[in-house]
N, C-alpha and C positions, 0 to 999 in steps of 0.2 A: 435614766429610766423614766423620770417624771415626764419628759418631753414625749416619749413614746406612748405613755398611757394617755396623755392629753390628746395626742393625735388620734389614737384609737377611739377615744370618746367622741371627738368631733366627727370622725368618719362614721361611726355607729349612729350618731344623732342625724347626720345628713342622710343616711340610708333610710332611717325611720321616717324622716320628714318626706323624703321622696315617695316612700310606700304610702304614706297617708295621703299625699296629694294624688297619687295614682288612684287610690280607692275613692277619693272625693270626685275625681273626674269620671271614673267608671260608673259610680252611682248616678251622676248627673246624666249619663248616657242611657241608663236603663229605662225602658219604656214602661215604667210602673204607672198604674192608674192612681194618681193622687186624688183622693177624695177631698182632702183638705190641704190648702197651701201650707207648706212648712213641714208637713209630715214626711219624713225621710227615714231610710234604714239606718243611717249614721255609721256607715262602714269605716270611715276614717277614724272613728272613735275606738275601733279595735286597736289601732296602733297606739293611741294615747294611753289607753288602759294597760296595754301590754308593757309599754315603757315605764309606766308608774309602778307596776308590779315587779318588774325585773331590775330597773335602774334607779327608781326613786322619783320623788315629787318634782325636784328642780328640772330634771331632764324631761319629764312628762309635760311640764308647763312650757318649757322651751319648744318642744315638738308641737304642741297645740298652737302656740303663738305663731311659729314659723309656718305651720301648715295653713292656718287661716289667712295669714298675710299673703303667702306665695300662691295659695289656691285662689284667692281673690284676684290676684294679678293675672294668673294664668287663665282664669275663667271669664275675665272681663267684668267682674262685679266689684272690683276694689273701690272702696269708699262709697258704694251705693247702699241703700237700706238693706239689701240682701247680705252684703258683706258685714255690716254692723251687727245684724242678727246672728250670723254665723260666728263672728268673732266673739261676741258677748256670750253666746251659748257655749262655745268651745272652751273659753277661758274659765267661765263660771263652773262648768261641769268638772273640769280638771281640778280646780281649786277645791270643790266640795268632795270629789272622790279622794283627793290627796288628804284632806282633813279627816274624812271617814276612815281611810286606810290607816292613818297614823293613830287616831284616837281609839279605834276599835281594836287595834293590835291583834288582828287575826280572827276576830269574832264575826267579821263580815266577809263573805266569800266574793269571788270574782263576779258572779252574776248579780249579787246584791249591790256591789259597787257600781256595776254598769247600769242597773236600773236607777239607782240614786243619781248617777251622772246624766242619764237620759231625762229624768224628771227635772233636774236642775237646768239642763240645757233648754228645755221648753219654757220653764219659768223665766229664765233670763231673757230668752227671745221675746216672750210676750211683754215683759217689763220694758225692754228697750224699744220695742215697736210702739208701745203706749206712749213712751216719752218722745219718740221721734214724730209720731203723728198727732200727739196731743189729745188722744182719746182713750180714756181708761175703760171704755165700754168693750174694748177688744178682749178683755179678760174673760168674757163669756165664751170665748173660743178655747180657753185653757182646758176644760174637760175633754174636748176632742183630741187635743194634743197629748194629754195624759193617756187617753185611750190607746193612742199609737205608741207612746213612749214605753209602756209596759212590755209589750211583746218585742219591740225592737231593742230595748235595753236588755231583755232576757237573751235575745239572739246574739247581740254583741258580746255579752258576758260569756255565753256558751262558746262562741268562737275563740274568744281570748283565753278562756280556760283550756281549750284544746291546744292552742298555740303554746301556752305555758307548759302543758304536759309534754308536748312534742319537744320543746326546747330543753326541758329537764331530762329527757330520755325515757319518760314513762311510756311514751308511745314509740314503738320501733320506727326507725327511719327507713324509708324505702331503699 
């Protein structure tokens, strides 16, 4: 029975990684007017947060790790500055969301976790960008990223909350 549950876990994680990559690619194709470079919807983070809530921290971290690696390979940004920004943001946000989820023990909701993750994602990206280009003046850009992180984090949390409700049966299936 142990072998079956391990196989089920691997298949489940592979499907979530594939979904996250699809959302990443879909978001890259959206003709959104980006006022500031780096400001994105963060649709793939829906999957990371959903996995964190349903299956735990280790699986969420694995999904985030694989999503950023494979997404970078598929989009042609692997090992470029864009990749390192995405990778650092994705891993840092999953680590902080996992810590908040564990430490708050239910006192923080899905939307709160998502907003914390979005803020962490931007802070990690700015820090890595400053390290890579050797210019700490880039931190003046952080308030603009935070301005976009709040509504996008709220949106990602709202969608994840609905997915969780749908999965639990609170929302009737079609």
